[in-house]
C-alpha positions, 0 to 999 in steps of 0.5 A, a space after each residue: 743913848 742906849 747901850 746897844 747903840 753905844 757898843 754898835 758905835 765903838 764896834 763901828 769906830 774900831 772897825 773904821 781903825 782896822 780898816 785904815 790900817 790895813 789900807 796903809 800898812 806895811 809893805 808885804 815881803 813881796 812888795 818889798 822885793 818887787 820895790 828893791 828890784 825896781 832900785 836895782 833896775 834904776 841903778 843898772 839901767 844907765 838911764 838919766 831920770 828928769 826931775 823937775 827940768 833937771 837930769 840926773 844920773 840913775 845913781 842920783 835919782 836913787 837916792 832921790 826916790 830912796 828919801 821918798 820911799 823911806 819917808 813913805 814907809 814911815 807913813 805906812 804909804 806904801 802897801 804895793 808896789 803900785 802904790 810906790 810907783 805912783 806916790 815916789 816915782 812918778 813925779 814930784 812931790 813939790 811941783 806935782 810935775 811928772 818925772 821922766 827917763 830917758 835911756 840910751 837908744 830909747 825915746 824919752 818917756 814918763 817914769 811911772 811907765 818906765 817902772 811900770 814895765 820894769 814892775 812887769 819884767 820883774 814879775 815875769 821872771 818870778 
């Protein structure tokens, strides 16, 4: 292998590592603020949260999702608020069943839709 080929291979490997790190970087401050806003919206919603066939209070749901969020943060898998919704707040990691939300006076919905709507409201208020 020529020194040019070896140097090029090292540079390509370094670029790939940097790209992977950028994709899985810790959340930006704006993302962390939005995710905190989602937790606040859930806690103050009066809604119930269905996980694997059982209904939980907003407080219980928040505690569960906080654990998933903390795990994802350690793995650097929450670069955006949408990633948090997709990876933590949409479905069970064990069964892959979608989470559901039911709120007083509103039809039951998938949690992904509920959290996405909450995120839109947070962004409008900014």
